[in-house]
Steps between C-alpha positions, in 0.01 A plus 500: 500500500799388712621859524165629603481239787853603613400851512175429681278597206211321360588327170339666202201347314356585165140537381378462139155590368310369200139481382286187450546503134879492543476156652413354153817650342842332435676744721305386801600136444865602473483712820327240697738218387796733578361595847421147595846377414715789618280582800560879509336700790207615292134532538308480176161677525235442235230780492193294375273776389286276284587657171795450264437828324170412343510117549365354827742289701289188443586507136874545567568214744330185598668512845256557792630668700800653330699439814495126426750561227770556750492131616585381154824685523577390869421839642272589782175658368219672680171670398421834687210739511668789315248750616576422872800723605561295813494169322736620231749638761495175694550282195786715351664531851498127550638431157783761554583340836549163324700656223732680738558172692623347176184289443443607146234691307120519536232557240206696627180545297315823625154497380367846414338687228607748245260798548620721205611437142814298428667796330393842360403331171278238667121523517392245770124558438533296182584177686364527848176614664466806726312277754827290536712807562250633746499175696874509529499858588329419831803291587758770404810439741558852616148575581463149663809562714386856589164351624684245713722777651191716581320203656805440717502869605843538340408751231264789473459787251766722641737225525441375145555859377827528676615157380426578134685832522800338652499218244468744216809683625686169530410409145591824343839502700570135384424588136719809506791299655482228251481744203828650613688172479712423202433196277630170650833388395465255214708229660252461783256338268577147609579581870277333769379236257694198630550387859854507646503133476429512124762710317410683183538281193767623254268670259368727781854561626613620149184708412539760782864559386381539142230747609750705686726523198239657281471874465238680707173584331422858410340702772123434523525156345472161666794271510720661778 
């Protein structure tokens, strides 16, 4: 952070994503406790899509809203309309601005809806109605934002076609570039975890050295 300020750059911030069901897991408690104490420049975004696989969120947590959980850990919490592109942008930007100023993490609950199945083996018709899905489809964020842009005379059919073509090219180029990268060096596993003011504890100083000393995995296997 100090080096970034000296060089006139904006200090980096991090963002983490999780689902509503994950807020009832032990890892969430550990992460929130860690974030509150160490105050890393992180924004934690919970995508509350109302379904933890086939279990409704109301049966996974009694906290209403989920954003209130943040206050128990001493972290800022905010609930956002997850289908409103501009509201999401504003909330995340404000949280990042705070993080980059060294004011600690923020937990954001973005309320949205999972339109499709949880996975390729999931059949959502067994636990939710088509009427529920149809009602949420009317609030789909991309279509909703497109309507806003059209009403503001910012977007038309030709402009949308050009935008979609350009974005498709960008996505394909990004995927191709990432696929060409080598696996990350194993010792980087614990980097960017602690703040400069909180050095790595001795187990995490020893583990990267141990990882580097191990032989490389065979080509095509994980563990590089």
